[in-house]
Every structure is written in C-alpha cells, then in structure tokens.
Phi, psi and omega in degrees: 000127182287132179282140176292144178300147175294150178300145174280156177307141186297334184282356182273138178274192180297321177240140184203164178271154176299321182300316179295319182296315180293321178298328181270005172109000177287143179270158179299319180296323178296324183283357176260000183290157189279005172274003176237139175252163184243086180291327178215152176301129181090000180231154174225152177222138178293134179290128179220178178238143177284152174302150178289155174083012179289141173288171179300317180294320180293321178294320178297318179294319179298319178295318178299318180295324176300316181289325177299312180297321181293315181289327178301331180291338181239004183295135176302152184298334182270357185264162181200160180277145179224182173057214182301330180292314177297321180296319177299314181297320183279351177092010178293146180287132183223151170286168178285162172090015184255005191240026176294328173241154170267139182256121186237130180251156172223152178296133174294138013258024178301160180279126180287146181290145176221113176201162181305131178087358182235130172253115184268147181221136167274133187232135174254150170061035179250124167276155183242139176225160179259123179231126180054034174086003180231157183273130178223162174293153178296165185304320182293314179294324177297316179302312180299320184285349179278341189306318182291346190254347188241145172280180188303308185298319182286330175290324174296319180298318177296322179292317176304317181299317182289326184274344187300129175269114182300139178210158178253116179305125182071008182054041184271320186251131177293147184256143175270341179223133182237355181252149177289165177287334178206159177251162178299324180296317179296318180292321178297318180299324180296332181275341181259352184291323179204167178291132179230135181301322184265013183303316179299319180294317178293319180297321178294316178299319180295323180293335181263353183282150178225170186262359188253358182280135184257355182201164177301313178298327178296320176297314179301317181300315180298313183292324177300314180296314181295317181290345175270000175108000179285152177288167179299127181269169166276139181248149177052052192265125177274126170271120180232127179235124181051040178079359180258130179285126181260306183191160171248136184245143176301318187207131188216152169241089187301327181294335178259355188051051181235132180232145173245135181235137170264124180252103177272195186298329182299336182283354176275350176298140186302311181295321180293325179299314179294318178302318181294322178297314180297321180296314178299321179298317178299320180294316180296326180296334180253018171089014179262150171250137177239129178252127184252132175241153180234182184307316180300333182271342186251309182261338181271302182230079183299335177295321177292321176300316179297318180300316181293320181293315180296319180298317180295317180296316181295315180299316182291328181293335182276351181279147169265106187281132174276162178305146181298135176299154175291141182248130180242133178289000000 
C-alpha cells in the first residue's frame, strides 16, 4: 500500500522555491514526491486540476498562471515580467497562443535569464510594479514590449485598453477607478525617448487607438468598420432623450441613430438576454436601430462583419429620419 506524502509546511503556497521549502522544514525526499511538479529547476508546484468546462483560452491562461507563480518563487530580485506575460498579469486583452514561454525582463545591461520555458529580455527605462503579487513592467514599458508579438488590430486593442477612461454608462454605477492606465502623452514620450525598432508599428497603433473601447472585440469591430470605409464612430455612446437615459452603445452613429453592439459570451446568460431585449426595445421606441455582431463576425470572418456593418450604415443613410420621439422614464 502506497503511503500518502507527509504534509508540506503550512507556510508554503501553491508554488514555492526549494530553498523556501527546505528552510521551513521540508525534506529533499518529500520534495521529490509525485504530488509536486517541477515547472522550473529550483521550483515546485502542487499538482492540481483545472475546473471543468474551461474554454481553450481559459485553459491556456490557467496554465500560464501556474508557471508564472512557479517562476515568481525563484525569480531574481532584479527581474520582472514583460511582454505578453506582463500583459496577461495586468489584464490587457490578448489573442490566444502567446504564453508558451514566460517573458522575463531585467534592467540593461544585466544578463537576461535563459532557461527552458523562459524568454529573457534586457529592458531600458522600465519602472516595476507589483500586480497580483508578482513584479511586472509598468504599463508604458509593457506596451512597448508587446509590439513584436501582436498584429495591428491586437496592438490597437492593447493600446485602447491602456488609454480607456473608465466611465459608468448613464452614471448609474459608482467607479473604483477613474483614471486611465496610461495617457497618449506618456506613450508618445516612450517612442521619442530613444530609437526603437518597433517605433513605427507602435506609433501607427497609437494613432488608431481611442479611449472608448471596452474590449478586444470592440476594437476589432471599430477597425473593421473603418477599414471597410465607414466614418469614425462614437464609442461608448449614451443615448439620452429628454434627460432620460435609454442605453449605452459600444459604437454609434448618432446622426443616423444607428448603433453597433458586440455580443460576447456574457450575452448568453438568461438574465442578460432578457435585459438585451428590453434595451433594444427602448432604443427602437426612440427611433434607433441596433445591429448586433458576435465572435464569428468580428474575430472569425471579419469580411462578413464588414459586409453587415456597411449594409446597415448604407440602409440607414437612405432613410429620412423623423425627430426622435420623446422618452419617458
């Protein structure tokens, strides 16, 4: 009969360094048992199982976080996460497939780490902050370090995230944060401080970034429409009639009373589904049309998304709009 492993010292977290474990009383033989995995030399992680029903992207993120926690336990004091790893920790929107390696930076001219599963980078002009218990580059340095990994639309989406000014639609919900993570001036300054190989790509993304997009698909939807020939829309737009709040739209053309909405997975929730129906009814009652797009139209087949957006805009442009009906709460 196989004996159960002895309990680990209580002070150890899910991921820990061998040095910490031994200092707290764990034996070398205990640290070799199969209830612990070895994500990196000198680190251990408790073997666990992910919750059932995770999407591919969620499973990828959970796996990346296990490795982040494990490496953080042995990371040198002068090192910090950069690139897609820092962006994941900070909550920036990213496409899938960027976390096969963890990206770790050190101040130049220190030697960047090189070991299996780690991509090391020398970094200049990066302040370091602690987010969710681990050290990462500041938002501006993280943005600069993302350029090699993202295409145009996704780099714009990351820039939108940093520039977004938090707001409450209709001023209904109080906000815990009211300032953006970075300003356009700070990002511009980072590009003029020194020569950067990716400066043209970053500068172009910054020129296309706006402050009103709330998600990566919303940024893609806006860029798809503009690149198909539509004019610049209003983002995060509140419809207000006679002082009454009607709805907030992801993207709107107020002169046409036309709105585009991206409906992600959250819109499949039963209560949200009913809320969306009521919301559309309120918009129609005051003379607005709302066009809804989903992941297949925005991230899957953007040409189809563009076709639908242009068709709605063209159709609405041919209408002679009557004055908006009065809206009563």
